[in-house]
C-alpha positions, 0 to 999 in steps of 0.5 A, spaced: 332 737 269 336 741 263 333 740 256 338 737 251 338 741 245 337 737 238 344 736 235 345 737 227 345 730 227 339 728 230 335 733 225 338 730 219 337 723 222 329 725 223 329 728 216 332 722 213 328 717 216 322 721 215 323 722 207 324 714 207 318 712 211 314 716 206 315 712 200 316 717 196 323 719 196 330 715 197 334 719 202 341 718 204 347 722 208 352 725 204 359 726 207 364 731 205 371 733 207 377 728 208 379 723 213 386 720 215 387 713 215 393 709 218 395 703 214 398 697 218 405 698 215 405 705 219 404 710 213 397 714 213 393 716 207 387 721 206 380 719 203 377 724 200 369 724 201 364 729 197 367 736 196 366 742 201 359 745 201 356 738 199 349 738 202 348 733 208 342 729 205 341 727 198 334 724 195 331 722 189 324 723 189 319 716 186 316 718 180 320 723 177 327 721 179 328 729 181 334 730 185 334 733 192 339 736 196 338 738 203 343 742 208 341 741 215 342 746 220 340 747 227 336 753 228 339 760 228 345 757 224 347 759 217 350 755 211 357 757 209 358 760 202 360 753 199 354 750 202 350 756 199 353 755 192 352 748 192 345 749 193 344 754 188 348 749 183 343 744 184 337 749 183 341 751 176 341 744 174 334 743 175 334 739 182 331 741 188 335 744 194 334 748 200 336 749 208 332 745 213 332 746 221 326 741 221 322 736 218 317 741 217 322 745 213 324 739 209 317 738 207 317 746 205 323 745 200 320 739 197 313 743 195 
């Protein structure tokens, strides 16, 4: 029987669930890019989400309200330059940010 690889979405959902479960963080998924919507009259419109490079997970830490941004990747995958730039910006502004391929790596970012 072939073993299925974890998707980025699986990893992201596991990290968000874990962070919220601890009671120390409030975490949520952030969507970036844009989507095209069809209107009832046949026209279309674009809805822009967060800017390119925005991390997959945002969180706030209980107690000090520290802002957290976590970019989720499958093992062996690298962030884009825009994602690295976003992580660096969050750190420059005093937040906590990093790249995680697992719950354990997300925990390490938060220490």
